[in-house]
N, C-alpha and C positions, 0 to 999 in steps of 0.2 A: 263366571255365576254370579247375580249383583245379586248381593246380601243386603235383610231384607229390614226394612226402618224402623224404626224407632219403635209411632206405633201401629206398624208390621207384626214387630216384636212382640208388644205388648197387646194386639185383639189373639193371635198362637197360642198366652199366654193366657187369655181368657178363656177361650176354646181346649185349652187343654183341660183348664182343671175342671168346664164342665163335664168333660166326656167322664174325669178320671170321677166324682164324685151322684153321678149319670145311674142307678140301681140297671143292675140284670133283671132281665124278665130269665123265663124260664122257656125251654123251646117249641114248640110245640107238637104236640102226642101224637103226633102222623110224621112228622118228622125225624123222625128216624129210620119206622124201617121204612118212610118211601126213597129214602138215601141208597138203601140199604138191598132197596129191589133191583134198588137202577144198577148197581157195582157187579150184584150179582149176573144179569143180563145182559153185561156190556159181554161179545165173543172171550174169550182164547182168544190171542197167538201163538201160536205153534211154534218148539221154538227150530231157528234155525239149525238145518242140520244138508249137507254136500251128497250125494247120490256119485254113486260109483258109475255116472256118466260122467259126474263132473272132473274128477277124476281121469277120467278113457281123455276123453278132450285134454284133459290141459297134459297130460304126458307125450298123445298125439301132439300140439302143437309147442308143447320143450323140444321131441324131439325133430321133429320139424328141423324145426329151427338151429338146433344142433349139427345132423347133417345136412341143411345150407354150411351150418360159416365150416366145416369141415370139406365140403369137396369146393364152396371157391379156396379155401387156399390154398387145397391140394390145386386147384388148378392155375392159383400166382401162383407158387413156387416157380422160384427161380429153374433147378434140376428136373423139372418135369416140363419143356420144351414143346422135349420131342413128344410128345402127348400129348399138348398144345397140335402140334402140326401136324400129324396125321389125324388125329379130332376134326382141323376144321377141312381137309385134303382127301376124307373118306365122306367132310360134308358136301363136297362140294362134287364131288364125281354121283351121290346120292342121284336113281331118278326125282321124278319132280313127283310122280306117283308116288310110288311105293312112299315120298312123304303127307304126303294129302293124305293117305292108306290110316299110316300113322297116329295121324293128328286127328282122322277122326272116328276111328274105335280108341282111343283117348277122351275124348267127347264124349261115345258114345258108354263110355264105362266110365267113368263124373258123373255122364247122368245118369247113369241107370243107379251110380251110386247111391245121391242125391235123391233119386225117389227113393230108391230101398231105407231108409234113410227118417226122411216128410212118409212116410205106411208106417214103420215101427216106436219113432221118436216127437208122432202128430203129434199130443198131448199131453207137452211138459210143463206148464201153467202149472205151479201151484197153487193148492185148492186149498184157502185161505181165502183168492180173489176169488174176487165176485162179479 
């Protein structure tokens, strides 16, 4: 940062002295009511709060993450390798049509659940945002 020169410091001191001796004037009569009207016209923002749906989604996500970690640990456990081999044997001997039917049924149930949620919770935007 550059330091002001002596001439600049003298000019600053002269302006400062002039402003300190300048007489103060009264504010215009209509200024205070106009400012107060503008302050009162600003809408207040509602206080932030969480709804039951926010808690439900959080608990569901945490529960699903816990289940995934538990199943991951269960299937990677060395003492349960026989379960892995039995599961893979059942999966390989299962009819492809049955697997396809199960997949399509799961996809249909998921689509139905998303549709119901969209109908029930479709208008969840905050009310103070226009």
